[in-house]
C-alpha positions as CSV (number, residue, x, y, z in Angstrom):
1,X,-26.0,-20.8,-3.5
2,X,-22.4,-20.0,-2.6
3,X,-21.1,-21.2,-6.0
4,X,-23.6,-19.0,-7.8
5,X,-22.4,-16.0,-5.8
6,X,-18.8,-16.9,-6.7
7,X,-19.7,-17.2,-10.4
8,X,-21.5,-13.8,-10.4
9,X,-18.6,-12.1,-8.6
10,X,-16.0,-13.7,-10.9
11,X,-17.9,-12.6,-14.0
12,X,-18.1,-9.0,-12.8
13,X,-14.4,-8.9,-11.9
14,X,-13.3,-10.4,-15.2
15,X,-15.4,-7.8,-17.0
16,X,-13.7,-5.0,-15.1
17,X,-10.3,-6.5,-15.6
18,X,-10.7,-6.6,-19.4
19,X,-12.0,-3.1,-19.4
20,X,-9.0,-2.0,-17.4
21,X,-6.6,-3.8,-19.8
22,X,-8.3,-2.4,-22.9
23,X,-7.9,1.1,-21.5
24,X,-4.2,0.3,-20.7
25,X,-3.0,-0.6,-24.2
26,X,0.6,-0.5,-22.9
27,X,3.2,-0.2,-25.7
28,X,6.3,-2.3,-25.1
29,X,4.9,-3.7,-21.9
30,X,1.5,-4.9,-23.0
31,X,2.3,-8.6,-23.2
32,X,3.8,-8.7,-19.7
33,X,0.9,-6.7,-18.2
34,X,-1.7,-8.9,-19.9
35,X,-0.1,-12.1,-18.7
36,X,0.5,-10.9,-15.2
37,X,-2.9,-9.3,-14.8
38,X,-4.7,-12.4,-16.0
39,X,-2.6,-14.6,-13.7
40,X,-3.3,-12.3,-10.7
41,X,-7.0,-12.3,-11.5
42,X,-7.1,-16.1,-11.7
43,X,-5.2,-16.5,-8.5
44,X,-7.3,-13.9,-6.6
45,X,-10.7,-15.3,-7.8
46,X,-9.5,-18.8,-6.9
47,X,-8.5,-17.8,-3.4
48,X,-11.7,-15.8,-2.9
49,X,-13.9,-18.8,-4.0
50,X,-12.0,-21.1,-1.6
51,X,-12.5,-18.8,1.3
52,X,-16.2,-18.5,0.5
53,X,-16.8,-22.2,0.0
54,X,-14.6,-23.6,2.8
55,X,-14.4,-20.7,5.4
56,X,-17.6,-18.9,4.7
57,X,-15.7,-15.7,4.2
58,X,-17.1,-13.4,1.5
59,X,-15.3,-10.6,-0.3
60,X,-17.1,-7.8,-2.1
61,X,-16.6,-7.3,-5.8
62,X,-14.9,-4.0,-5.4
63,X,-12.5,-5.4,-2.8
64,X,-11.7,-8.3,-5.1
65,X,-11.0,-6.0,-8.0
66,X,-8.8,-3.9,-5.8
67,X,-6.9,-7.0,-4.7
68,X,-6.3,-8.0,-8.4
69,X,-5.0,-4.6,-9.3
70,X,-2.8,-4.5,-6.2
71,X,-1.5,-8.0,-6.8
72,X,-0.7,-7.2,-10.4
73,X,1.2,-4.1,-9.5
74,X,3.3,-6.0,-6.9
75,X,4.0,-8.8,-9.3
76,X,5.1,-6.5,-12.0
77,X,7.5,-4.7,-9.6
78,X,8.7,-8.1,-8.4
79,X,10.2,-8.8,-11.9
80,X,11.9,-5.4,-11.7
81,X,9.8,-3.5,-14.2
82,X,9.9,-0.5,-11.9
83,X,11.4,1.9,-14.4
84,X,8.5,1.2,-16.8
85,X,5.6,1.8,-14.4
86,X,4.4,5.0,-12.7
87,X,2.7,4.1,-9.4
88,X,0.6,7.3,-9.5
89,X,-1.0,6.4,-12.8
90,X,-1.5,2.7,-12.4
91,X,-5.0,2.9,-10.8
92,X,-6.8,5.4,-12.9
93,X,-4.6,6.0,-16.0
94,X,-3.0,2.7,-16.9
95,X,-2.3,3.9,-20.5
96,X,0.1,6.5,-19.1
97,X,1.7,4.4,-16.4
98,X,4.1,2.7,-18.8
99,X,5.7,6.0,-19.9
100,X,8.9,6.9,-18.2
101,X,8.4,10.1,-16.3
102,X,11.4,12.1,-15.3
103,X,11.3,13.6,-11.8
104,X,13.9,15.3,-9.6
105,X,12.6,13.2,-6.7
106,X,12.7,9.4,-6.7
107,X,12.2,6.8,-4.0
108,X,15.4,6.0,-2.2
109,X,15.8,2.5,-0.8
110,X,16.9,2.0,2.9
111,X,20.2,0.4,3.8
112,X,20.5,-3.4,4.1
113,X,19.0,-4.5,7.4
114,X,16.4,-1.7,7.3
115,X,12.8,-1.4,6.1
116,X,11.2,1.8,4.9
117,X,7.5,2.7,5.3
118,X,6.1,5.4,3.0
119,X,2.8,6.7,4.3
120,X,0.3,9.3,3.2
121,X,-3.2,10.6,3.8
122,X,-5.8,11.9,1.5
123,X,-8.7,14.2,2.2
124,X,-11.7,15.8,0.4
125,X,-14.9,17.3,1.7
126,X,-16.7,14.0,1.1
127,X,-14.1,11.4,2.0
128,X,-10.7,10.8,3.6
129,X,-8.2,7.9,3.4
130,X,-4.8,6.7,4.4
131,X,-2.3,4.4,2.8
132,X,1.2,3.1,3.1
133,X,3.8,0.7,1.6
134,X,6.7,-1.0,3.3
135,X,9.7,-1.9,1.2
136,X,13.2,-3.6,1.6
137,X,16.5,-2.3,0.4
138,X,15.9,-4.0,-2.9
139,X,12.6,-2.1,-3.4
140,X,10.5,-5.3,-2.8
141,X,7.1,-4.6,-1.3
142,X,6.6,-6.6,1.8
143,X,3.5,-4.9,3.4
144,X,0.9,-2.3,2.5
145,X,-2.4,-0.9,3.7
146,X,-5.2,1.3,2.3
147,X,-8.4,2.3,4.0
148,X,-10.9,5.1,5.0
149,X,-10.3,7.7,7.7
150,X,-12.8,9.9,9.6
151,X,-13.5,13.0,7.5
152,X,-11.7,15.6,9.7
153,X,-8.8,17.2,7.8
154,X,-5.8,16.4,5.7
155,X,-3.4,16.5,8.7
156,X,-5.5,14.0,10.6
157,X,-5.5,11.6,7.7
158,X,-1.7,11.8,7.6
159,X,-1.5,11.2,11.3
160,X,-3.7,8.1,11.1
161,X,-1.5,6.8,8.3
162,X,1.5,6.9,10.6
163,X,-0.5,5.2,13.4
164,X,-1.8,2.4,11.1
165,X,1.7,1.8,9.7
166,X,3.3,1.5,13.1
167,X,0.4,-0.9,14.2
168,X,0.9,-3.0,11.1
169,X,4.6,-3.2,11.6
170,X,4.1,-4.3,15.2
171,X,1.6,-7.0,14.0
172,X,4.2,-8.4,11.6
173,X,6.7,-9.0,14.3
174,X,9.6,-7.7,12.2
175,X,10.6,-5.0,14.6
176,X,13.0,-7.3,16.4
177,X,14.9,-8.1,13.2
178,X,14.9,-4.9,11.2
179,X,15.3,-1.2,11.8
180,X,12.5,0.9,10.5
181,X,12.3,4.3,8.9
182,X,9.3,6.4,7.8
183,X,8.8,8.8,4.9
184,X,5.9,11.2,4.7
185,X,5.2,14.3,2.7
186,X,3.6,16.1,5.6
187,X,6.1,18.2,7.5
188,X,3.5,19.2,10.0
189,X,2.7,15.7,11.1
190,X,6.4,14.7,11.3
191,X,6.9,17.7,13.6
192,X,4.1,16.5,15.8
193,X,5.5,13.0,16.0
194,X,8.9,14.1,17.0
195,X,8.0,17.1,19.2
196,X,5.5,16.5,22.0
197,X,5.0,20.1,22.8
198,X,3.8,20.9,19.3
199,X,1.0,18.3,19.3
200,X,-2.7,19.3,19.1
201,X,-4.4,18.0,22.2
202,X,-7.6,16.9,20.3
203,X,-5.8,13.9,18.8
204,X,-3.9,12.9,21.9
205,X,-5.2,9.3,21.7
206,X,-3.5,8.9,18.3
207,X,-0.2,10.2,19.7
208,X,-0.4,7.9,22.7
209,X,-0.8,4.9,20.4
210,X,2.1,6.1,18.3
211,X,4.4,6.6,21.3
212,X,3.4,3.3,22.8
213,X,4.4,1.4,19.7
214,X,7.6,3.4,19.1
215,X,8.8,2.7,22.7
216,X,9.0,-1.0,21.9
217,X,11.8,-0.4,19.3
218,X,15.3,1.1,19.8
219,X,15.1,3.3,16.8
220,X,12.4,4.5,14.4
221,X,13.4,7.3,12.1
222,X,11.0,9.8,10.5
223,X,11.9,11.8,7.4
224,X,10.3,14.2,5.0
225,X,10.0,13.3,1.3
226,X,8.3,15.5,-1.4
227,X,5.1,14.1,-2.8
228,X,6.9,13.1,-6.0
229,X,8.9,10.6,-4.0
230,X,5.8,9.2,-2.2
231,X,3.7,8.2,-5.2
232,X,2.6,4.7,-4.2
233,X,1.6,5.7,-0.7
234,X,-0.3,8.7,-2.1
235,X,-2.3,6.4,-4.5
236,X,-3.0,3.9,-1.7
237,X,-4.4,6.7,0.4
238,X,-6.6,8.0,-2.5
239,X,-7.8,4.4,-3.1
240,X,-8.6,4.2,0.6
241,X,-11.0,7.0,0.3
242,X,-13.2,4.7,-1.8
243,X,-13.0,1.7,0.5
244,X,-15.5,0.7,3.2
245,X,-12.8,-0.8,5.5
246,X,-9.1,-1.1,6.0
247,X,-7.1,-3.4,3.7
248,X,-3.8,-4.6,5.0
249,X,-1.4,-7.3,3.9
250,X,2.2,-8.5,4.4
251,X,4.4,-11.3,3.0
252,X,6.8,-13.3,5.2
253,X,8.8,-15.1,2.4
254,X,10.4,-11.9,1.2
255,X,12.8,-11.9,4.1
256,X,14.7,-15.2,3.6
257,X,17.5,-13.4,1.7
258,X,17.6,-10.4,4.0
259,X,18.0,-12.5,7.1
260,X,20.9,-14.5,5.5
261,X,22.7,-11.2,4.8
262,X,22.3,-10.1,8.4
263,X,23.9,-13.2,9.9
């Protein structure tokens, strides 16, 4: 019974992946994207089937497809194809994501020994989401999250994104080895985080959680960045609007080189 469920899920995911790739038709990068996407799909389906068979943990078809797309994007960036891909277009317009797009605002890496968390919230009348991505000074992605938020307003979605990012950073245990900075395209939420007197009382429980986690670290910096420099977090937030639950992940092995630099 479990194996039949795995086969059905794998067939559906493969169909969606091939539709995604046929839409992409990426000039100059098509071979790399094809190979990496197929590899990411194989690896993701294999991991999902093992978890179902041996740990009785099931994953929905949509979550599996999201995992494949996310893993593909991270692997492409890991081989330093950043200049050829536009984060904002990867999810819904893969054909255009390979075209270099000039923008006066680009993502700036943190200094060595620092990590930078870009966060964002998304809101529409029918849905709300939050997302964030944590990167090293090399631009390597070491953690990310994407998930739904209560449908209240855009500012609340942005605030939850900050809270979730801090909670995820605490969960990784990296706060004792690296300094953390945040970037958000919401000046209002950044003002609330830094200035207690400006905070709306109705979301005081969120602020209490944020302050509690911040107090455990000597320095956490918050900075404003225009939306053009916050593309990946923006897309993760928009994808979170379509999810049923919070997706979060981090990778320990990215830090071997960083730790050696800090000794």
